[in-house]
N, CA, C and O atoms as CSV, one atom per row, in Angstrom:
chain,resi,resn,atom,element,x,y,z
A,1,MET,N,N,13.271,9.203,13.258
A,1,MET,CA,C,14.343,8.452,12.631
A,1,MET,C,C,15.658,9.130,12.967
A,1,MET,O,O,15.824,10.318,12.690
A,2,ASN,N,N,16.585,8.411,13.552
A,2,ASN,CA,C,17.871,8.951,13.945
A,2,ASN,C,C,18.904,8.477,12.946
A,2,ASN,O,O,19.154,7.277,12.836
A,3,ASN,N,N,19.504,9.392,12.221
A,3,ASN,CA,C,20.430,9.032,11.156
A,3,ASN,C,C,21.857,9.141,11.665
A,3,ASN,O,O,22.625,9.999,11.229
A,4,GLN,N,N,22.204,8.243,12.611
A,4,GLN,CA,C,23.569,8.229,13.112
A,4,GLN,C,C,23.933,6.807,13.472
A,4,GLN,O,O,23.074,5.965,13.735
A,5,SER,N,N,25.244,6.560,13.477
A,5,SER,CA,C,25.750,5.245,13.814
A,5,SER,C,C,27.070,5.440,14.546
A,5,SER,O,O,27.921,6.208,14.097
A,6,SER,N,N,27.243,4.763,15.650
A,6,SER,CA,C,28.453,4.846,16.472
A,6,SER,C,C,28.754,6.282,16.883
A,6,SER,O,O,29.919,6.669,16.980
A,7,GLY,N,N,27.726,7.061,17.122
A,7,GLY,CA,C,27.913,8.435,17.550
A,7,GLY,C,C,28.235,9.398,16.432
A,7,GLY,O,O,28.332,10.601,16.671
A,8,LYS,N,N,28.403,8.905,15.216
A,8,LYS,CA,C,28.695,9.776,14.068
A,8,LYS,C,C,27.408,10.026,13.295
A,8,LYS,O,O,26.717,9.084,12.908
A,9,LYS,N,N,27.092,11.280,13.074
A,9,LYS,CA,C,25.889,11.622,12.327
A,9,LYS,C,C,26.154,11.506,10.832
A,9,LYS,O,O,27.171,11.986,10.333
A,10,LYS,N,N,25.237,10.869,10.131
A,10,LYS,CA,C,25.371,10.715,8.686
A,10,LYS,C,C,24.759,11.912,7.987
A,10,LYS,O,O,23.829,12.532,8.502
A,11,SER,N,N,25.266,12.229,6.846
A,11,SER,CA,C,24.772,13.368,6.078
A,11,SER,C,C,23.411,13.038,5.483
A,11,SER,O,O,23.182,11.920,5.020
A,12,VAL,N,N,22.506,14.017,5.496
A,12,VAL,CA,C,21.203,13.837,4.886
A,12,VAL,C,C,21.038,14.754,3.685
A,12,VAL,O,O,19.941,14.882,3.141
A,13,LYS,N,N,22.139,15.397,3.269
A,13,LYS,CA,C,22.084,16.298,2.143
A,13,LYS,C,C,22.085,15.517,0.844
A,13,LYS,O,O,22.563,14.385,0.784
A,14,ILE,N,N,21.545,16.133,-0.194
A,14,ILE,CA,C,21.543,15.541,-1.520
A,14,ILE,C,C,22.866,15.869,-2.191
A,14,ILE,O,O,23.392,16.970,-2.026
A,15,SER,N,N,23.409,14.920,-2.949
A,15,SER,CA,C,24.689,15.156,-3.618
A,15,SER,C,C,24.556,16.269,-4.653
A,15,SER,O,O,23.449,16.665,-5.017
A,16,ARG,N,N,25.687,16.763,-5.117
A,16,ARG,CA,C,25.699,17.878,-6.072
A,16,ARG,C,C,24.958,17.518,-7.358
A,16,ARG,O,O,24.324,18.384,-7.961
A,17,ALA,N,N,25.026,16.281,-7.780
A,17,ALA,CA,C,24.342,15.884,-9.016
A,17,ALA,C,C,22.835,15.939,-8.847
A,17,ALA,O,O,22.111,16.163,-9.816
A,18,GLY,N,N,22.346,15.733,-7.609
A,18,GLY,CA,C,20.917,15.714,-7.354
A,18,GLY,C,C,20.256,17.073,-7.383
A,18,GLY,O,O,19.033,17.158,-7.488
A,19,VAL,N,N,21.052,18.165,-7.290
A,19,VAL,CA,C,20.449,19.489,-7.247
A,19,VAL,C,C,19.787,19.851,-8.561
A,19,VAL,O,O,18.906,20.711,-8.583
A,20,TYR,N,N,20.186,19.220,-9.662
A,20,TYR,CA,C,19.567,19.506,-10.951
A,20,TYR,C,C,18.283,18.707,-11.140
A,20,TYR,O,O,17.343,19.177,-11.782
A,21,LEU,N,N,18.244,17.524,-10.592
A,21,LEU,CA,C,17.109,16.623,-10.782
A,21,LEU,C,C,16.017,16.806,-9.721
A,21,LEU,O,O,14.834,16.620,-10.006
A,22,LYS,N,N,16.411,17.166,-8.515
A,22,LYS,CA,C,15.473,17.243,-7.394
A,22,LYS,C,C,14.289,18.178,-7.637
A,22,LYS,O,O,13.161,17.776,-7.355
A,23,PRO,N,N,14.473,19.395,-8.139
A,23,PRO,CA,C,13.308,20.264,-8.321
A,23,PRO,C,C,12.269,19.689,-9.267
A,23,PRO,O,O,11.068,19.854,-9.051
A,24,TYR,N,N,12.726,19.017,-10.313
A,24,TYR,CA,C,11.788,18.427,-11.270
A,24,TYR,C,C,11.057,17.248,-10.661
A,24,TYR,O,O,9.860,17.072,-10.888
A,25,LEU,N,N,11.771,16.435,-9.887
A,25,LEU,CA,C,11.133,15.291,-9.237
A,25,LEU,C,C,10.102,15.748,-8.206
A,25,LEU,O,O,9.055,15.117,-8.058
A,26,VAL,N,N,10.387,16.829,-7.498
A,26,VAL,CA,C,9.433,17.344,-6.520
A,26,VAL,C,C,8.180,17.869,-7.227
A,26,VAL,O,O,7.068,17.700,-6.727
A,27,GLU,N,N,8.358,18.505,-8.388
A,27,GLU,CA,C,7.207,18.956,-9.183
A,27,GLU,C,C,6.348,17.756,-9.590
A,27,GLU,O,O,5.121,17.802,-9.506
A,28,VAL,N,N,6.998,16.697,-10.025
A,28,VAL,CA,C,6.278,15.486,-10.422
A,28,VAL,C,C,5.570,14.870,-9.216
A,28,VAL,O,O,4.451,14.371,-9.341
A,29,ALA,N,N,6.213,14.902,-8.057
A,29,ALA,CA,C,5.603,14.370,-6.836
A,29,ALA,C,C,4.355,15.170,-6.458
A,29,ALA,O,O,3.343,14.595,-6.056
A,30,HIS,N,N,4.432,16.507,-6.589
A,30,HIS,CA,C,3.253,17.343,-6.313
A,30,HIS,C,C,2.092,16.941,-7.222
A,30,HIS,O,O,0.956,16.806,-6.768
A,31,ALA,N,N,2.389,16.753,-8.506
A,31,ALA,CA,C,1.343,16.382,-9.461
A,31,ALA,C,C,0.796,14.989,-9.163
A,31,ALA,O,O,-0.409,14.760,-9.267
A,32,ALA,N,N,1.678,14.055,-8.792
A,32,ALA,CA,C,1.251,12.683,-8.516
A,32,ALA,C,C,0.357,12.622,-7.283
A,32,ALA,O,O,-0.590,11.837,-7.240
A,33,VAL,N,N,0.651,13.439,-6.291
A,33,VAL,CA,C,-0.151,13.444,-5.059
A,33,VAL,C,C,-1.535,14.016,-5.326
A,33,VAL,O,O,-2.506,13.600,-4.694
A,34,LYS,N,N,-1.638,14.947,-6.236
A,34,LYS,CA,C,-2.927,15.589,-6.530
A,34,LYS,C,C,-3.744,14.855,-7.590
A,34,LYS,O,O,-4.874,15.254,-7.874
A,35,ASP,N,N,-3.200,13.795,-8.178
A,35,ASP,CA,C,-3.895,13.052,-9.232
A,35,ASP,C,C,-5.094,12.321,-8.646
A,35,ASP,O,O,-4.951,11.540,-7.706
A,36,LYS,N,N,-6.286,12.577,-9.206
A,36,LYS,CA,C,-7.520,11.973,-8.698
A,36,LYS,C,C,-7.792,10.602,-9.308
A,36,LYS,O,O,-8.415,9.754,-8.668
A,37,GLU,N,N,-7.330,10.372,-10.546
A,37,GLU,CA,C,-7.606,9.098,-11.217
A,37,GLU,C,C,-6.781,7.953,-10.636
A,37,GLU,O,O,-7.256,6.820,-10.551
A,38,HIS,N,N,-5.550,8.248,-10.238
A,38,HIS,CA,C,-4.652,7.228,-9.702
A,38,HIS,C,C,-4.184,7.682,-8.319
A,38,HIS,O,O,-3.173,8.374,-8.205
A,39,PRO,N,N,-4.913,7.297,-7.271
A,39,PRO,CA,C,-4.626,7.837,-5.930
A,39,PRO,C,C,-3.521,7.110,-5.169
A,39,PRO,O,O,-3.404,7.296,-3.958
A,40,TYR,N,N,-2.714,6.295,-5.827
A,40,TYR,CA,C,-1.690,5.521,-5.130
A,40,TYR,C,C,-0.741,6.419,-4.348
A,40,TYR,O,O,-0.520,6.213,-3.155
A,41,TYR,N,N,-0.178,7.422,-5.033
A,41,TYR,CA,C,0.775,8.313,-4.361
A,41,TYR,C,C,0.078,9.226,-3.368
A,41,TYR,O,O,0.675,9.596,-2.357
A,42,ALA,N,N,-1.159,9.596,-3.626
A,42,ALA,CA,C,-1.910,10.410,-2.668
A,42,ALA,C,C,-2.136,9.621,-1.373
A,42,ALA,O,O,-2.018,10.169,-0.277
A,43,ASN,N,N,-2.460,8.337,-1.507
A,43,ASN,CA,C,-2.642,7.495,-0.318
A,43,ASN,C,C,-1.337,7.353,0.458
A,43,ASN,O,O,-1.322,7.430,1.686
A,44,LYS,N,N,-0.242,7.143,-0.274
A,44,LYS,CA,C,1.070,7.052,0.369
A,44,LYS,C,C,1.398,8.353,1.080
A,44,LYS,O,O,1.884,8.350,2.211
A,45,PHE,N,N,1.123,9.479,0.400
A,45,PHE,CA,C,1.397,10.797,0.971
A,45,PHE,C,C,0.625,11.003,2.262
A,45,PHE,O,O,1.191,11.436,3.266
A,46,ASN,N,N,-0.658,10.694,2.240
A,46,ASN,CA,C,-1.487,10.885,3.434
A,46,ASN,C,C,-1.056,9.976,4.581
A,46,ASN,O,O,-1.117,10.361,5.749
A,47,LYS,N,N,-0.625,8.775,4.237
A,47,LYS,CA,C,-0.210,7.818,5.252
A,47,LYS,C,C,1.102,8.254,5.918
A,47,LYS,O,O,1.241,8.187,7.139
A,48,ILE,N,N,2.063,8.702,5.095
A,48,ILE,CA,C,3.377,9.046,5.616
A,48,ILE,C,C,3.378,10.419,6.263
A,48,ILE,O,O,4.108,10.635,7.230
A,49,SER,N,N,2.582,11.355,5.759
A,49,SER,CA,C,2.624,12.736,6.255
A,49,SER,C,C,2.115,12.866,7.681
A,49,SER,O,O,2.338,13.892,8.324
A,50,LYS,N,N,1.432,11.844,8.187
A,50,LYS,CA,C,1.000,11.873,9.583
A,50,LYS,C,C,2.201,11.793,10.520
A,50,LYS,O,O,2.184,12.378,11.604
A,51,CYS,N,N,3.245,11.071,10.108
A,51,CYS,CA,C,4.428,10.885,10.944
A,51,CYS,C,C,5.472,11.960,10.702
A,51,CYS,O,O,6.121,12.414,11.644
A,52,ARG,N,N,5.641,12.370,9.465
A,52,ARG,CA,C,6.678,13.328,9.100
A,52,ARG,C,C,6.032,14.606,8.611
A,52,ARG,O,O,4.806,14.713,8.576
A,53,GLY,N,N,6.845,15.575,8.234
A,53,GLY,CA,C,6.315,16.799,7.675
A,53,GLY,C,C,5.948,16.623,6.209
A,53,GLY,O,O,6.430,15.702,5.550
A,54,LYS,N,N,5.101,17.501,5.702
A,54,LYS,CA,C,4.632,17.384,4.323
A,54,LYS,C,C,5.767,17.594,3.324
A,54,LYS,O,O,5.814,16.906,2.304
A,55,LYS,N,N,6.677,18.522,3.592
A,55,LYS,CA,C,7.793,18.758,2.680
A,55,LYS,C,C,8.694,17.535,2.569
A,55,LYS,O,O,9.179,17.194,1.490
A,56,ARG,N,N,8.903,16.889,3.696
A,56,ARG,CA,C,9.754,15.693,3.697
A,56,ARG,C,C,9.073,14.556,2.920
A,56,ARG,O,O,9.736,13.764,2.250
A,57,VAL,N,N,7.766,14.492,3.018
A,57,VAL,CA,C,7.031,13.431,2.328
A,57,VAL,C,C,7.074,13.649,0.812
A,57,VAL,O,O,7.119,12.681,0.053
A,58,TYR,N,N,7.061,14.902,0.366
A,58,TYR,CA,C,7.183,15.157,-1.065
A,58,TYR,C,C,8.513,14.624,-1.588
A,58,TYR,O,O,8.578,14.101,-2.700
A,59,ILE,N,N,9.570,14.754,-0.795
A,59,ILE,CA,C,10.871,14.204,-1.194
A,59,ILE,C,C,10.782,12.676,-1.241
A,59,ILE,O,O,11.328,12.053,-2.151
A,60,ASP,N,N,10.098,12.073,-0.269
A,60,ASP,CA,C,9.933,10.616,-0.267
A,60,ASP,C,C,9.167,10.130,-1.500
A,60,ASP,O,O,9.546,9.138,-2.124
A,61,ILE,N,N,8.092,10.835,-1.843
A,61,ILE,CA,C,7.303,10.460,-3.019
A,61,ILE,C,C,8.143,10.617,-4.282
A,61,ILE,O,O,8.083,9.780,-5.184
A,62,ALA,N,N,8.932,11.705,-4.342
A,62,ALA,CA,C,9.816,11.921,-5.497
A,62,ALA,C,C,10.813,10.773,-5.625
A,62,ALA,O,O,11.105,10.321,-6.732
A,63,ARG,N,N,11.331,10.304,-4.500
A,63,ARG,CA,C,12.256,9.184,-4.528
A,63,ARG,C,C,11.562,7.903,-5.009
A,63,ARG,O,O,12.126,7.136,-5.790
A,64,LYS,N,N,10.334,7.685,-4.533
A,64,LYS,CA,C,9.583,6.504,-4.973
A,64,LYS,C,C,9.351,6.547,-6.485
A,64,LYS,O,O,9.448,5.526,-7.166
A,65,ILE,N,N,9.049,7.722,-6.993
A,65,ILE,CA,C,8.839,7.871,-8.434
A,65,ILE,C,C,10.133,7.603,-9.190
A,65,ILE,O,O,10.125,6.941,-10.228
A,66,LEU,N,N,11.246,8.116,-8.670
A,66,LEU,CA,C,12.537,7.892,-9.319
A,66,LEU,C,C,12.894,6.409,-9.349
A,66,LEU,O,O,13.407,5.912,-10.352
A,67,VAL,N,N,12.624,5.706,-8.260
A,67,VAL,CA,C,12.881,4.263,-8.204
A,67,VAL,C,C,11.990,3.534,-9.215
A,67,VAL,O,O,12.435,2.603,-9.886
A,68,ALA,N,N,10.730,3.967,-9.317
A,68,ALA,CA,C,9.814,3.345,-10.280
A,68,ALA,C,C,10.301,3.576,-11.715
A,68,ALA,O,O,10.248,2.669,-12.546
A,69,ILE,N,N,10.772,4.785,-11.999
A,69,ILE,CA,C,11.295,5.081,-13.341
A,69,ILE,C,C,12.503,4.202,-13.632
A,69,ILE,O,O,12.629,3.662,-14.731
A,70,TYR,N,N,13.391,4.057,-12.654
A,70,TYR,CA,C,14.571,3.212,-12.831
A,70,TYR,C,C,14.178,1.776,-13.177
A,70,TYR,O,O,14.733,1.177,-14.099
A,71,HIS,N,N,13.220,1.232,-12.434
A,71,HIS,CA,C,12.815,-0.157,-12.682
A,71,HIS,C,C,12.098,-0.299,-14.017
A,71,HIS,O,O,12.227,-1.328,-14.679
A,72,MET,N,N,11.346,0.719,-14.421
A,72,MET,CA,C,10.684,0.654,-15.731
A,72,MET,C,C,11.719,0.657,-16.852
A,72,MET,O,O,11.596,-0.096,-17.818
A,73,LEU,N,N,12.736,1.502,-16.722
A,73,LEU,CA,C,13.776,1.559,-17.746
A,73,LEU,C,C,14.627,0.291,-17.739
A,73,LEU,O,O,15.062,-0.174,-18.793
A,74,ARG,N,N,14.860,-0.264,-16.560
A,74,ARG,CA,C,15.699,-1.460,-16.454
A,74,ARG,C,C,15.008,-2.698,-17.009
A,74,ARG,O,O,15.622,-3.484,-17.730
A,75,THR,N,N,13.718,-2.876,-16.672
A,75,THR,CA,C,13.024,-4.097,-17.077
A,75,THR,C,C,12.248,-3.930,-18.381
A,75,THR,O,O,11.969,-4.920,-19.058
A,76,GLY,N,N,11.901,-2.718,-18.737
A,76,GLY,CA,C,11.105,-2.487,-19.941
A,76,GLY,C,C,9.628,-2.758,-19.746
A,76,GLY,O,O,8.869,-2.758,-20.716
A,77,LYS,N,N,9.205,-2.989,-18.518
A,77,LYS,CA,C,7.796,-3.256,-18.225
A,77,LYS,C,C,7.111,-1.986,-17.763
A,77,LYS,O,O,7.750,-1.075,-17.236
A,78,ILE,N,N,5.796,-1.936,-17.969
A,78,ILE,CA,C,5.011,-0.813,-17.488
A,78,ILE,C,C,4.785,-1.024,-15.990
A,78,ILE,O,O,4.361,-2.097,-15.563
A,79,TRP,N,N,5.068,-0.006,-15.214
A,79,TRP,CA,C,4.911,-0.094,-13.774
A,79,TRP,C,C,3.466,0.176,-13.405
A,79,TRP,O,O,2.879,1.178,-13.813
A,80,ASN,N,N,2.911,-0.726,-12.634
A,80,ASN,CA,C,1.523,-0.614,-12.227
A,80,ASN,C,C,1.463,-0.717,-10.704
A,80,ASN,O,O,1.743,-1.783,-10.155
A,81,PRO,N,N,1.101,0.378,-10.001
A,81,PRO,CA,C,1.129,0.331,-8.545
A,81,PRO,C,C,0.146,-0.659,-7.938
A,81,PRO,O,O,0.313,-1.054,-6.784
A,82,ARG,N,N,-0.878,-1.071,-8.686
A,82,ARG,CA,C,-1.804,-2.064,-8.127
A,82,ARG,C,C,-1.104,-3.401,-7.932
A,82,ARG,O,O,-1.549,-4.208,-7.116
A,83,ASP,N,N,-0.032,-3.651,-8.650
A,83,ASP,CA,C,0.721,-4.884,-8.468
A,83,ASP,C,C,1.469,-4.902,-7.141
A,83,ASP,O,O,1.843,-5.974,-6.665
A,84,LEU,N,N,1.693,-3.751,-6.541
A,84,LEU,CA,C,2.445,-3.691,-5.301
A,84,LEU,C,C,1.705,-4.315,-4.132
A,84,LEU,O,O,2.330,-4.700,-3.143
A,85,SER,N,N,0.386,-4.424,-4.225
A,85,SER,CA,C,-0.349,-5.052,-3.127
A,85,SER,C,C,0.067,-6.518,-2.970
A,85,SER,O,O,0.029,-7.055,-1.863
A,86,ASN,N,N,0.459,-7.159,-4.059
A,86,ASN,CA,C,0.936,-8.541,-3.965
A,86,ASN,C,C,2.261,-8.619,-3.234
A,86,ASN,O,O,2.540,-9.609,-2.557
A,87,ILE,N,N,3.084,-7.581,-3.363
A,87,ILE,CA,C,4.376,-7.566,-2.686
A,87,ILE,C,C,4.201,-7.188,-1.224
A,87,ILE,O,O,4.790,-7.807,-0.338
A,88,GLU,N,N,3.380,-6.158,-0.977
A,88,GLU,CA,C,3.213,-5.668,0.384
A,88,GLU,C,C,2.453,-6.654,1.266
A,88,GLU,O,O,2.768,-6.799,2.447
A,89,THR,N,N,1.455,-7.332,0.702
A,89,THR,CA,C,0.682,-8.312,1.455
A,89,THR,C,C,0.675,-9.626,0.687
A,89,THR,O,O,-0.022,-9.747,-0.320
A,90,PRO,N,N,1.438,-10.610,1.146
A,90,PRO,CA,C,1.490,-11.899,0.451
A,90,PRO,C,C,0.111,-12.575,0.414
A,90,PRO,O,O,-0.761,-12.293,1.236
A,91,VAL,N,N,-0.055,-13.470,-0.559
A,91,VAL,CA,C,-1.332,-14.164,-0.769
A,91,VAL,C,C,-1.733,-14.953,0.467
A,91,VAL,O,O,-2.907,-14.965,0.836
A,92,GLU,N,N,-0.767,-15.619,1.119
A,92,GLU,CA,C,-1.079,-16.416,2.300
A,92,GLU,C,C,-1.631,-15.539,3.418
A,92,GLU,O,O,-2.564,-15.932,4.118
A,93,GLN,N,N,-1.051,-14.345,3.584
A,93,GLN,CA,C,-1.506,-13.452,4.635
A,93,GLN,C,C,-2.904,-12.931,4.342
A,93,GLN,O,O,-3.720,-12.799,5.253
A,94,ARG,N,N,-3.192,-12.628,3.055
A,94,ARG,CA,C,-4.530,-12.162,2.693
A,94,ARG,C,C,-5.564,-13.261,2.912
A,94,ARG,O,O,-6.661,-12.986,3.399
A,95,GLU,N,N,-5.223,-14.526,2.552
A,95,GLU,CA,C,-6.153,-15.632,2.768
A,95,GLU,C,C,-6.425,-15.831,4.253
A,95,GLU,O,O,-7.566,-16.062,4.653
A,96,LYS,N,N,-5.390,-15.744,5.061
A,96,LYS,CA,C,-5.551,-15.891,6.509
A,96,LYS,C,C,-6.460,-14.780,7.055
A,96,LYS,O,O,-7.329,-15.039,7.888
A,97,TYR,N,N,-6.259,-13.563,6.589
A,97,TYR,CA,C,-7.068,-12.424,7.013
A,97,TYR,C,C,-8.532,-12.642,6.634
A,97,TYR,O,O,-9.424,-12.399,7.447
A,98,LEU,N,N,-8.788,-13.105,5.390
A,98,LEU,CA,C,-10.155,-13.350,4.942
A,98,LEU,C,C,-10.828,-14.455,5.735
A,98,LEU,O,O,-12.002,-14.343,6.089
A,99,LYS,N,N,-10.079,-15.538,6.021
A,99,LYS,CA,C,-10.639,-16.643,6.806
A,99,LYS,C,C,-11.017,-16.176,8.215
A,99,LYS,O,O,-12.083,-16.518,8.727
A,100,ASN,N,N,-10.137,-15.398,8.826
A,100,ASN,CA,C,-10.428,-14.895,10.170
A,100,ASN,C,C,-11.654,-13.995,10.162
A,100,ASN,O,O,-12.503,-14.086,11.049
A,101,ASN,N,N,-11.747,-13.116,9.149
A,101,ASN,CA,C,-12.914,-12.234,9.068
A,101,ASN,C,C,-14.185,-13.029,8.839
A,101,ASN,O,O,-15.219,-12.729,9.436
A,102,LEU,N,N,-14.123,-14.047,7.973
A,102,LEU,CA,C,-15.306,-14.861,7.697
A,102,LEU,C,C,-15.757,-15.605,8.943
A,102,LEU,O,O,-16.950,-15.678,9.239
A,103,LYS,N,N,-14.782,-16.163,9.680
A,103,LYS,CA,C,-15.136,-16.873,10.916
A,103,LYS,C,C,-15.797,-15.938,11.919
A,103,LYS,O,O,-16.808,-16.287,12.529
A,104,SER,N,N,-15.225,-14.752,12.089
A,104,SER,CA,C,-15.798,-13.829,13.073
A,104,SER,C,C,-17.175,-13.329,12.624
A,104,SER,O,O,-18.052,-13.110,13.459
A,105,ASP,N,N,-17.373,-13.145,11.304
A,105,ASP,CA,C,-18.680,-12.719,10.807
A,105,ASP,C,C,-19.730,-13.805,11.025
A,105,ASP,O,O,-20.857,-13.513,11.425
A,106,ILE,N,N,-19.361,-15.048,10.764
A,106,ILE,CA,C,-20.292,-16.162,10.973
A,106,ILE,C,C,-20.647,-16.294,12.459
A,106,ILE,O,O,-21.807,-16.506,12.812
A,107,ASN,N,N,-19.632,-16.166,13.325
A,107,ASN,CA,C,-19.897,-16.238,14.775
A,107,ASN,C,C,-20.823,-15.119,15.217
A,107,ASN,O,O,-21.681,-15.323,16.075
A,108,GLN,N,N,-20.656,-13.942,14.639
A,108,GLN,CA,C,-21.524,-12.818,14.996
A,108,GLN,C,C,-22.964,-13.073,14.540
A,108,GLN,O,O,-23.908,-12.780,15.274
A,109,LEU,N,N,-23.132,-13.618,13.332
A,109,LEU,CA,C,-24.466,-13.945,12.842
A,109,LEU,C,C,-25.132,-15.008,13.708
A,109,LEU,O,O,-26.325,-14.922,13.999
A,110,LEU,N,N,-24.359,-16.005,14.117
A,110,LEU,CA,C,-24.903,-17.059,14.973
A,110,LEU,C,C,-25.266,-16.508,16.347
A,110,LEU,O,O,-26.233,-16.959,16.961
A,111,SER,N,N,-24.494,-15.534,16.835
A,111,SER,CA,C,-24.778,-14.992,18.164
A,111,SER,C,C,-26.047,-14.150,18.188
A,111,SER,O,O,-26.667,-14.007,19.242
A,112,ILE,N,N,-26.450,-13.587,17.039
A,112,ILE,CA,C,-27.683,-12.799,17.028
A,112,ILE,C,C,-28.909,-13.651,16.728
A,112,ILE,O,O,-30.025,-13.134,16.665
A,113,GLY,N,N,-28.707,-14.968,16.542
A,113,GLY,CA,C,-29.850,-15.857,16.439
A,113,GLY,C,C,-30.093,-16.473,15.068
A,113,GLY,O,O,-31.114,-17.135,14.880
A,114,LEU,N,N,-29.218,-16.285,14.127
A,114,LEU,CA,C,-29.381,-16.897,12.811
A,114,LEU,C,C,-29.006,-18.371,12.896
A,114,LEU,O,O,-27.959,-18.716,13.445
A,115,ALA,N,N,-29.854,-19.239,12.356
A,115,ALA,CA,C,-29.588,-20.678,12.400
A,115,ALA,C,C,-28.571,-21.046,11.326
A,115,ALA,O,O,-28.450,-20.367,10.306
A,116,ILE,N,N,-27.842,-22.133,11.574
A,116,ILE,CA,C,-26.813,-22.576,10.627
A,116,ILE,C,C,-27.455,-22.995,9.306
A,116,ILE,O,O,-26.892,-22.750,8.239
A,117,GLY,N,N,-28.624,-23.622,9.369
A,117,GLY,CA,C,-29.321,-24.021,8.139
A,117,GLY,C,C,-29.701,-22.812,7.289
A,117,GLY,O,O,-29.565,-22.844,6.066
A,118,ASP,N,N,-30.176,-21.749,7.932
A,118,ASP,CA,C,-30.514,-20.524,7.193
A,118,ASP,C,C,-29.262,-19.917,6.544
A,118,ASP,O,O,-29.305,-19.427,5.415
A,119,LEU,N,N,-28.162,-19.962,7.277
A,119,LEU,CA,C,-26.910,-19.399,6.762
A,119,LEU,C,C,-26.412,-20.199,5.553
A,119,LEU,O,O,-25.988,-19.610,4.558
A,120,THR,N,N,-26.458,-21.521,5.629
A,120,THR,CA,C,-25.997,-22.336,4.488
A,120,THR,C,C,-26.929,-22.173,3.293
A,120,THR,O,O,-26.455,-22.143,2.157
A,121,ASN,N,N,-28.240,-22.066,3.510
A,121,ASN,CA,C,-29.170,-21.828,2.412
A,121,ASN,C,C,-28.883,-20.494,1.736
A,121,ASN,O,O,-28.917,-20.395,0.509
A,122,PHE,N,N,-28.599,-19.462,2.540
A,122,PHE,CA,C,-28.287,-18.147,1.990
A,122,PHE,C,C,-27.014,-18.196,1.150
A,122,PHE,O,O,-26.951,-17.606,0.071
A,123,ILE,N,N,-26.010,-18.897,1.648
A,123,ILE,CA,C,-24.745,-18.995,0.913
A,123,ILE,C,C,-24.949,-19.764,-0.393
A,123,ILE,O,O,-24.412,-19.369,-1.427
A,124,GLN,N,N,-25.716,-20.854,-0.360
A,124,GLN,CA,C,-25.947,-21.636,-1.570
A,124,GLN,C,C,-26.719,-20.847,-2.615
A,124,GLN,O,O,-26.485,-21.023,-3.811
A,125,GLN,N,N,-27.616,-19.998,-2.200
A,125,GLN,CA,C,-28.399,-19.211,-3.139
A,125,GLN,C,C,-27.600,-18.073,-3.748
A,125,GLN,O,O,-27.847,-17.694,-4.893
A,126,ASN,N,N,-26.640,-17.517,-3.003
A,126,ASN,CA,C,-25.949,-16.307,-3.434
A,126,ASN,C,C,-24.499,-16.504,-3.858
A,126,ASN,O,O,-23.860,-15.547,-4.297
A,127,ALA,N,N,-23.974,-17.687,-3.743
A,127,ALA,CA,C,-22.575,-17.915,-4.107
A,127,ALA,C,C,-22.459,-19.116,-5.021
A,127,ALA,O,O,-23.190,-20.096,-4.878
A,128,LYS,N,N,-21.528,-19.029,-5.967
A,128,LYS,CA,C,-21.303,-20.147,-6.886
A,128,LYS,C,C,-20.402,-21.196,-6.242
A,128,LYS,O,O,-20.592,-22.394,-6.454
A,129,ILE,N,N,-19.427,-20.753,-5.459
A,129,ILE,CA,C,-18.504,-21.649,-4.793
A,129,ILE,C,C,-18.655,-21.476,-3.293
A,129,ILE,O,O,-18.574,-20.358,-2.785
A,130,ILE,N,N,-18.871,-22.567,-2.584
A,130,ILE,CA,C,-19.016,-22.520,-1.137
A,130,ILE,C,C,-17.698,-22.977,-0.534
A,130,ILE,O,O,-17.336,-24.146,-0.666
A,131,PRO,N,N,-16.960,-22.063,0.136
A,131,PRO,CA,C,-15.709,-22.490,0.754
A,131,PRO,C,C,-15.978,-23.307,2.015
A,131,PRO,O,O,-16.973,-23.088,2.706
A,132,THR,N,N,-15.094,-24.236,2.303
A,132,THR,CA,C,-15.226,-25.023,3.520
A,132,THR,C,C,-14.579,-24.257,4.648
A,132,THR,O,O,-13.453,-23.778,4.518
A,133,ILE,N,N,-15.281,-24.142,5.746
A,133,ILE,CA,C,-14.771,-23.421,6.917
A,133,ILE,C,C,-14.341,-24.461,7.949
A,133,ILE,O,O,-15.111,-25.338,8.340
A,134,GLN,N,N,-13.090,-24.334,8.376
A,134,GLN,CA,C,-12.557,-25.295,9.336
A,134,GLN,C,C,-12.378,-24.653,10.675
A,134,GLN,O,O,-11.937,-25.308,11.620
């Protein structure tokens, strides 16, 4: 990531007000990454740390936590990271992904010799709702 525009380098330092808050946020980020019950931040940490350094990722996680705290205080709602999957992957994209996977799985089953009648009987026995495949 190159933090410059028109040949002028932008500052990446934290403002003077942030020097009081940053150490506490980094402590919270360390704890959030090590939390076994709620692995959301640990997954984010592992995903981002492959590209950047671990120290830089702790700052990123601290910032994500600060943004979450801000939104919780602003809206008064409890922040739940499982809700973020709806934002990161829209419903239409998830449905398209599932349809493509289902089509490829059915094609693979047919290629190994499973008959269509056997496949429909299996689906009727094991599923309450049979989706139509187009």
